[in-house]
N, C-alpha and C positions, 0 to 999 in steps of 0.2 A: 632085207628082212631076213630073219631067222626062222626056225620052225616053231620058236616059243612065243611068236608075236602075239600079244593079246592088245586088245583095243579097250579094255575095261576101264583103264585109268585115264584115258583120254577125254577132254572136254566135250560134253554132249550140247547139241543144239536140236531143237525140234522143228526140222524143215522137211520132214517126209510123212507122208500120210500111212496109215496102217495098210493100206492096200498096196501102195508103193514098195513098202517094205517088204511084204509077202511076195510080190513079184521080183524084187531084187534078191531075196533068198532063193527063190526058185531058179533064178540065172546061175547065182552062185553054186547052188548044187549041181546044176548042170555041168558047170565048169570043173566043178571037183572031180568028176569022173575021168578026167584026164590024168594019165599017171606022171605028173610033173610037179615040180615044186610049187608053181603057180596053183595047180589043181588043188594040192594039199592046203595051201594058204586059203583057197577060196572056200574049201570045205569047212575050215577052221573058223572063217569069218561068218560063214552061214549058219554055223552052229552057235557062235557068240550071239549073233543077231537073234536067232530063233528063241533061245533061252530067254531073253528079255522082253519078248512079245507076250501081252495077256492072251488067254485062251479066247477063241472066237465066241461070240455070245449066240 
């Protein structure tokens, strides 16, 4: 994968709960603290996912 990877155009399937998604985002953000290519990609994916979530009620 390159640095411009985007998952926005991939097909979506509703297989994860809101809580599971929030936990996955938290883990990705933790991984993004690494100063590596993988850490950068984890941060980008966390941002992409977080933007799609509705605000908590």
